[in-house]
N, C-alpha and C positions, 0 to 999 in steps of 0.2 A: 376543534379537537384534533390533536395529532393521532395518527394511527400507530399502534404497537405491532411491528412485524413479529410473527412467531415462525421461526425457521425450524422445521422438523428435520433432524439429521441422524435418525437412529438406524437407518437402513444399512445392510451389509453389502449390498451391491454385487452379489455373487454371479449374476447373469453376465457381468462383464469380466469374469475370470479369463485369463490369469492376471490381468493388470489390477482389477479390483478384487480386494480380499477383505475378510472381516476386520483385519487390523488396519487396513488402508482402503476404505471403500471408495466407490466411484465419485462421490461428491467432492472428495479432496484431491482428485486427479485433474490435470489439465487436458481433458480429452477433446474438448471442442474449441478451445482457444488457449491463449497463453495463461489465462486465469482458470482456476478450477470452477466447477459448477457452484460450489459453496460461495466462492468469492463473487461470481456473477449474481447469485441470489442476493448477497449483501448489497451489491452495487444497485440493484433494482429498487432498493428501499433506502437509498443513501441520502435523499434530500432531507436535511434536518428541519426544514420548514414544514414538512408534511409528515415525516415519520420520526417516531421516538427511537431510542436505542433498542435494538432487537432483543427478543427473548429467544434463546437458542436451546431447544430441547434435543439432547443428544445422548448417545451411549457414553457412559463414564470413561470407557477405555480410550475415547477419542479426544479427551480434554486437551492434551498437548497439541494435537493436530489443529484443533479449532483455535486455540490461543495463538498459534503461529500464523494461521491464515487470517485471523482478525486484524493483524497488523497494527495493534494498539487501539483499534476502534472500540468504543464503549459497547458493552453488551452484558446481558445477564445470562449465565449458563445454568441451565437446569439439567443436571446430569442423572440420567436414569440408571438405577442399579440393576435393572432387568428390562428386557423388551416386553412391552405390554400393548403394542399396537397404538393406533392414532388417538382413540378416544381418551385413554388415560394420559397420553403424552400432552394432548391439548389441554386437558384439565389441569396439569401442572402449571401451564402458562396462564390459564384463566385465574387460578388461585393466586398466582404471583402478581397479577395486575387485574384485580377484580372489577375495577371501574373503567377499564380501557376498552377501546375498539380494537379488536384483534384481526390482523391480516395473517392467515395461516397459510404457509407455503412449504412444500418439500424443498430440500436443499439441493436436489439433484436433477432439477428440470432445466431445460433450455427454453428461453423465450427470445425469439429473434426480432420481435416488434414490441419493444417495451412501451412505446407510446400508446399502442392499442390496449395494453394491459393497464396503464395508468388511466385511460379513458373509461375502461370497464370498472375500475375502482371508483371513479367519480360517480358512475351510474349506480353502483351498489351502496355507497355510503348512506344516503338518506334512508334506505330500507333497513340496513343493518342498525342504524341509529334508532330506528323505530321498533327494534326488537326482532326483526326477521333474521333467520340464519341464511346467509347468502352463499351460494356456491358459484364458481365460475365454470361454465360449460364450454368446452373447446369445440369450435365449429368443425365438423368432421369433413375430411376430404377423401376418405376411402372407407370401404366397409370393414373396418378394423375389428378383429375378434379378440384382441388382447386388452381392450378397455371395457369398463362398464359404461352405460349410457344413461342419460337423463332425458325424459320426455318433457317438452315445454308445455305448460298449462296456460291459464289465462294471463294476459298481459297486466302487469301492475303499473308499468310506466314504459316510456320508450326504452327498448333494449333490456327490460327486466320482466321476467315471467315468474309466476308461481310454478313450483315443480309439480308436474302431474304424477310422475312416478320415477323411481330408479329401476334400471334394468341391469340384470347380471350380464357378465361377459357372454355375448351371443355366439351362435354358430355362424358360419359364413352366409347362409341364406337369410337368417334373421337380421344380420348386420346390413346386408344389402337392402333388405326391405325397409329398415329404419332409415338408412341413408336416403332412400328414394322418397320417403314421406316428407323429409325436410323439417321435421319437428323434433328431432333428437340431436343431442350433442354428447360429446365424450365427457365422462366424469374425470376431470383433471386433478382432483384432490386439492384445490385451492379454495379458501373460504374467507369470508369477512363477517364478523358478528361482534356484538357486545359480549364481553366476558361474562357478565351476569346473566345474559340470555342463554348462553351455552350452559352455564352451571345450573340454571333453572331447568333446562331441558334434560340434563343429566339426572337431576333429582327426580324428574317425572318418569324417565324411561330407562335409566341405568343407575339406580341409587347405590348399587354395590360398588360401582366404579367411583362414584363421587365420594363415598364414605372412605374407601381405601386410600384414595389420592389425598383427600383432606387430612387424614391421619398422618400420611407420609410427609406432607408439607408442614403440618403443625409440629412435627418432631424432627424436621430436617436440620442438617448441619450447614451453617452458612459461613463462608470465608470470603469476605468482600462481596463481589458480584457472582460468586460461584455457590450454587445451592445443590446439596446432596440430599434428596428426599430419603427418609428413613427406609432402609432396604426391605425389611420384613413386611412393613405396612404396604409399600408399593407393590411388592411381589404378590400380595394377597388380592390385588385388583384383578377382576376378569380381564382377559386379553381380547379386545374387540376394537373394530374400526369405528370411526365417527359415523360412517354411513349406516352400519348395522345398529350401532348403539343408540343413535340419536336421529339422524336425518331422515331415515325411512319411516320414523314413527312420529316425528314432530309435525305440528299443523302448519306453522308459519315458516316454510322453507322456500326460498326464491333462488332463481338461477339467472345469471347474466351470460348470454352467449357471447363469445369473443373469438375472433380469429387473430392470433398474435404470434404465429410461428412457433407453436408450442411442441415440445417433445419431452417425454419422460426419459429418453435415452435408456430404454429398458433392455436393449440387446445390442450386439455388434451390428446387426442389420440396421437398427435404428440409427446408430452412430454413422454407418456408411451413408445413410440417406441424408445426413446433415453435412457430410464432407464435400469439399470442392475438388472434383477429380482433375487429374492432369489430362494431357491430350490422348492418353491411352485408356482413359476411364478409371485409372487407378488412384486411390487415396493412400498416400504413403507418408509415414511418420517414422523418423529415426534412421538407423543405419540399414538402408534398404537399397539393393541394386536389382533392377529388373531387365530382362531380355524377352521380347516377344510375349509380354504378359499384359493382360487386359482385364478391366472391370474387377479389379481385386482391391480389398482393403487389407493393407499390410502395415503393422505397427511393431516397433521394437523399442524397448527402453535401454538397449545396449548391444545385445547380440546382433551380429551382422546377418541379414537375411538376403540371399540371392535366389532369384526365381528365373526359370526358363520355360516358355511355352505354356503358361498357365492362363486360365480363364475363369472368372467368377468365383474366386476363393477368398476366404477370410483367413489371414495368418497373423497371429498375435504372439509376440515373444515378450515375456516378462521374467526377469531373474533366470531361474533354471527351468521355467515352464514354457512350453510352446503349444498353442492351440491352432489346429488346421482343420478347416471345414468348408464345404460349399456355402455360398451365400444362400440364405433361406432356411438354414438349419440352426439359427442362433438360439431359438427357444430350447434346443436340446442340450445347451451347455449345462443346464441343471442336472442332466443325467451323468455328465462327467463329474460334477460336484458330488453327487451321490456315491459314485464309485470311489472318489478320492477320500 
């Protein structure tokens, strides 16, 4: 059985402002390589012997961006008329391919060890095929407070565990404690399951979501491989994540821990951690000139940036906007967005 990739691309990526904007969010930008993160996600599931053409669930306003970056590759586009979080988004894909094995992935993550990811998929497939809802847990390397955690339960097979519980984003002390125990992984938001198993779980635990999305798909407008779910019906769905709506309530949920060089690139600090610095510790992109500048992340999409005597700053120029902040303050970009 080939696996159907489900690529979730509904995010607005405002934490990477000013380069990432609602009209052109981070997944469609070449931030970590010459390819965009959306294109990297496509490449990860590019083997036609193993993977079917992807199902892409995205904001309708990004249709042209997606079609341009697909580069002629076959795909089904499920275009959301409104943002309703991951549980309804995944339901769209499950209803579009109700007999398929679905690999659900965000479009804006980086995986630097794709072989490890493929091995984790191999470990997960038999359990997903047997009706388990499988999530991939990222082996933690720091007491990160920005991610949810999953506690490993009983082993189901080599490298596969039942989920004991999901843990909300912790404070620093709790994160350090969980890291020390060795039985917690980060919740990376990547899943593998049969479409019918997911729809059955929705029927049990979030029937309002299933009813609304089913109605939206039954009355959808289809043009070739582009599907527009009916707007009013889809907007009537509760907005909820797959974690809250299904996974925290379902009985047969498994986790495959994996160390695969994963990052959700959720901030400029996260991007700086992925960059290869020069001899001064700087990660520079674009029209940048530095003098006596160290340990800085500086990016420009055109405007020339010149620095003298700086240490540990993030400087981002995009169009008419410039962001300047010390490293370590990247989570506060949302405060700028609120003011704007």
